[in-house]
C-alpha positions as CSV (number, residue, x, y, z in Angstrom):
1,M,88.0,99.2,123.1
2,E,90.2,98.9,126.2
3,L,93.7,98.4,124.8
4,N,95.5,96.9,127.8
5,G,96.2,93.2,127.1
6,K,95.1,93.3,123.5
7,V,97.3,91.9,120.7
8,A,98.1,93.9,117.5
9,L,99.9,93.0,114.3
10,V,101.5,96.0,112.7
11,L,102.9,95.8,109.2
12,G,105.6,98.0,107.8
13,A,106.8,98.5,111.4
14,I,110.6,99.0,110.9
15,K,110.4,102.8,110.8
16,G,108.1,105.8,110.2
17,L,104.4,105.4,110.6
18,G,104.4,101.6,111.4
19,K,106.9,102.1,114.1
20,G,105.1,105.1,115.5
21,I,101.8,103.3,115.6
22,G,103.4,100.2,117.2
23,L,105.0,102.3,119.9
24,A,101.8,104.1,120.7
25,L,99.9,100.8,121.1
26,A,102.7,99.3,123.2
27,Q,102.7,102.3,125.5
28,R,99.0,101.6,126.1
29,G,99.5,98.0,127.1
30,V,99.1,96.2,123.8
31,K,101.2,93.2,122.9
32,V,102.5,94.3,119.5
33,V,103.9,92.1,116.8
34,L,106.0,94.1,114.4
35,N,106.6,92.9,110.9
36,Y,109.2,94.2,108.5
37,F,111.1,93.0,105.5
38,D,113.7,95.6,104.3
39,W,115.5,98.6,105.8
40,E,117.4,96.3,108.1
41,E,119.7,99.2,109.1
42,E,116.8,100.5,111.2
43,L,116.4,97.2,113.1
44,E,118.7,97.9,116.0
45,G,116.9,101.2,116.6
46,L,113.5,99.5,116.5
47,R,114.7,96.9,119.0
48,K,116.0,99.6,121.4
49,E,112.9,101.7,121.3
50,F,110.5,98.8,122.0
51,A,112.8,97.4,124.7
52,A,112.6,100.8,126.4
53,T,108.8,100.6,126.6
54,G,109.1,97.6,128.9
55,R,106.1,96.0,127.1
56,E,105.9,92.5,125.6
57,H,106.4,92.5,121.9
58,L,107.7,90.4,119.0
59,I,109.6,91.5,115.9
60,L,109.3,89.3,112.8
61,Q,110.7,89.5,109.3
62,T,108.4,88.4,106.5
63,N,108.3,89.2,102.8
64,L,104.6,89.8,102.3
65,L,105.0,89.8,98.6
66,D,105.4,86.0,99.0
67,V,101.7,85.4,99.9
68,E,102.4,81.8,100.9
69,K,104.3,83.1,103.9
70,I,101.5,85.2,105.2
71,P,99.5,82.4,107.0
72,H,102.8,81.5,108.8
73,L,103.2,85.2,110.0
74,V,99.7,85.2,111.4
75,G,100.3,81.8,112.9
76,R,103.3,83.1,114.7
77,V,101.1,85.8,116.3
78,I,98.6,83.2,117.5
79,D,101.3,80.8,118.7
80,Q,102.9,83.6,120.7
81,Y,99.9,85.3,122.2
82,G,96.8,83.1,121.5
83,R,94.8,85.8,119.9
84,L,94.7,88.8,117.5
85,D,92.6,91.8,118.2
86,I,94.0,94.6,116.0
87,L,95.5,94.5,112.4
88,V,97.2,97.6,111.1
89,N,97.5,96.9,107.4
90,N,100.4,99.3,106.7
91,I,102.3,98.1,103.7
92,E,102.9,99.9,100.4
93,R,105.3,100.9,97.7
94,G,105.2,104.6,97.2
95,G,105.3,105.1,93.4
96,W,107.3,108.3,93.0
97,P,107.6,109.4,89.4
98,V,110.4,111.8,90.4
99,V,112.3,108.8,91.8
100,H,111.4,105.9,89.5
101,G,110.8,107.7,86.3
102,P,108.9,106.1,83.4
103,Y,107.2,102.8,84.0
104,V,108.5,99.4,83.3
105,P,106.2,96.4,83.8
106,E,108.2,95.1,86.7
107,Q,107.7,98.4,88.6
108,W,103.9,98.4,88.0
109,D,103.6,94.9,89.2
110,L,105.7,95.6,92.3
111,E,103.6,98.5,93.3
112,M,100.4,96.6,92.8
113,A,101.7,93.6,94.7
114,T,102.9,95.6,97.6
115,T,100.3,98.3,98.0
116,L,97.2,96.2,97.2
117,R,97.7,92.4,96.9
118,A,99.7,91.9,100.1
119,K,97.0,93.6,102.1
120,R,94.3,91.3,100.8
121,W,96.1,88.1,101.9
122,V,97.0,89.4,105.3
123,F,93.4,90.3,106.0
124,E,92.2,86.9,104.8
125,S,94.6,85.1,107.2
126,A,93.8,87.5,110.1
127,L,90.0,87.6,109.8
128,P,89.1,84.4,111.6
129,H,91.3,85.4,114.5
130,L,89.9,88.9,114.6
131,K,86.4,87.5,114.6
132,A,87.2,85.1,117.4
133,T,87.8,88.0,119.8
134,G,84.3,89.4,119.2
135,D,85.6,92.9,119.0
136,G,88.3,93.0,116.4
137,V,89.7,96.0,114.4
138,A,91.4,96.1,111.0
139,L,92.8,99.4,109.7
140,N,94.0,99.9,106.1
141,L,96.4,102.7,105.5
142,S,96.1,104.2,102.1
143,S,96.8,107.4,100.1
144,I,95.0,110.3,98.6
145,A,96.6,109.1,95.4
146,A,93.4,107.1,95.1
147,V,91.6,110.4,94.6
148,V,94.0,112.8,92.9
149,G,96.1,110.4,90.8
150,R,98.9,111.9,88.7
151,S,97.4,115.4,88.5
152,G,98.2,118.9,89.7
153,P,101.1,119.4,92.1
154,A,100.9,115.7,93.1
155,G,101.8,114.6,89.6
156,V,105.5,114.4,90.5
157,V,104.7,112.3,93.6
158,F,102.0,109.7,92.6
159,N,102.1,107.5,89.6
160,E,99.2,105.5,88.0
161,A,100.0,102.1,89.6
162,Y,100.2,103.5,93.1
163,S,97.0,105.5,92.5
164,A,95.1,102.6,91.1
165,A,96.2,100.3,93.9
166,N,95.0,102.8,96.5
167,R,91.7,103.2,94.7
168,G,91.4,99.4,95.1
169,I,92.0,99.6,98.8
170,A,88.8,101.6,99.3
171,L,86.8,98.8,97.6
172,L,88.5,96.2,99.8
173,T,87.7,98.3,102.9
174,E,84.0,98.2,102.1
175,T,84.0,94.5,101.2
176,W,85.9,93.6,104.3
177,A,83.6,95.6,106.6
178,R,80.8,93.4,105.3
179,M,82.8,90.3,105.8
180,G,83.9,91.2,109.3
181,A,80.6,92.4,110.7
182,P,79.5,92.4,113.4
183,E,82.6,91.1,115.2
184,V,85.2,93.1,113.3
185,R,85.3,96.8,112.4
186,V,87.2,97.6,109.2
187,N,88.1,101.1,108.4
188,E,90.7,103.0,106.3
189,I,92.8,106.0,106.9
190,M,93.7,107.8,103.6
191,L,96.8,109.8,104.1
192,G,98.0,112.9,102.4
193,F,101.6,114.2,102.5
194,V,103.0,113.0,105.8
195,E,106.6,113.5,107.0
196,T,107.6,109.8,106.4
197,R,105.1,109.2,103.6
198,H,105.7,111.3,100.5
199,A,107.0,114.3,102.5
200,Q,110.1,115.6,104.3
201,N,111.8,112.4,105.5
202,T,111.7,110.6,102.2
203,R,114.1,110.3,99.3
204,G,111.6,111.6,96.8
205,W,110.9,114.9,98.8
206,G,114.6,115.7,98.5
207,L,114.4,115.4,94.7
208,L,111.6,117.9,94.4
209,T,112.4,121.5,93.6
210,E,111.5,124.2,96.1
211,A,108.8,125.4,93.7
212,Q,107.3,121.9,93.6
213,K,107.3,121.6,97.4
214,R,105.7,125.0,97.7
215,A,103.0,124.0,95.2
216,L,102.1,121.0,97.3
217,L,101.9,123.1,100.5
218,D,99.9,125.9,98.7
219,H,97.4,123.2,97.6
220,T,97.0,122.1,101.2
221,L,94.5,124.1,103.2
222,L,96.4,123.7,106.5
223,Q,99.6,124.8,104.7
224,R,101.8,122.0,106.2
225,T,102.5,118.3,105.9
226,G,101.3,115.8,108.4
227,T,103.3,114.2,111.2
228,I,103.6,110.7,112.6
229,E,101.7,112.0,115.7
230,D,98.9,113.2,113.5
231,V,98.5,109.7,112.1
232,V,98.9,108.0,115.5
233,K,96.1,110.0,117.0
234,T,93.8,109.1,114.1
235,V,94.7,105.4,114.4
236,L,94.0,105.4,118.1
237,F,90.7,107.2,117.5
238,A,89.6,104.6,115.0
239,I,90.6,101.7,117.3
240,T,89.4,102.9,120.6
241,D,86.8,105.7,120.2
242,A,84.8,104.8,117.1
243,P,82.8,101.7,118.1
244,F,80.0,102.4,115.6
245,M,82.2,103.1,112.6
246,T,83.0,100.5,110.0
247,G,83.5,100.5,106.2
248,S,84.6,104.2,106.5
249,V,87.4,106.1,104.9
250,L,89.0,108.9,107.1
251,R,90.9,111.3,104.9
252,L,93.8,112.7,106.8
253,D,95.4,115.1,104.3
254,G,95.3,118.6,105.8
255,G,92.8,119.6,103.1
256,Y,94.9,118.7,100.1
257,V,92.1,117.0,98.2
258,L,89.9,120.1,98.7
259,G,92.7,122.2,97.2
260,G,94.2,125.5,98.2
261,D,91.6,127.7,96.6
262,K,89.9,130.0,99.2
263,V,86.3,130.9,99.4
264,G,85.6,134.3,98.0
265,A,83.3,137.0,99.3
266,M,79.6,136.5,98.5
267,P,78.7,138.5,95.4
268,Q,76.0,141.3,95.8
269,G,73.8,139.7,93.2
270,V,71.4,141.5,90.8
271,V,68.0,141.1,92.6
């Protein structure tokens, strides 16, 4: 896909991964619509960074938990730019047991509504417009919580609702790839521990003990957490350089799911 002149809707764009992805697209000539809801203290910084790109963009505030507002959000994109080529479905609530403690029903419902439900209604509203371009792309951002759940070193980081919601995203990715084909490619990037997603620049990471942090890194084959740039490069690959890929899940976790166990020497055997 040639990016210059395309239109992208990026969710969760106020900071971190959403902002990083939005900036990378803008710098490549994409007209980016950036949606946010909370973290308003970051808004002035967002405005300044995008103004500095010199690229056309639009910043909107929408509570995506109110699904009735989602068609209006997508409608604003079409009213402004007349088309939608790229959807970056980056919205979640991160489910930290070390932050939130034991469950109450309201917390469970909020994590499901944010991480899973909102994605579904955004895609439904965006799909006709993505199809209309003839070469649309939708990307779901998810978490390895879908695979590891509340187990091992990640047990202090992922809770059941967040894990279950992310498992559901993989199903949606496959279903939406069927719905979108052949005009729209739908793929998923399943994130491990990234600096602004369950790692250094988050409140939860600061609550972990040094031993807990070390255990997470020791369980990661590459012995580090991911960066925004790691995610941006993968997003750009999925959008621009993977025209035959749809319905796929790219796991970007530094090898956490595989675990930190090393491969031992081959035994001599008895024959």
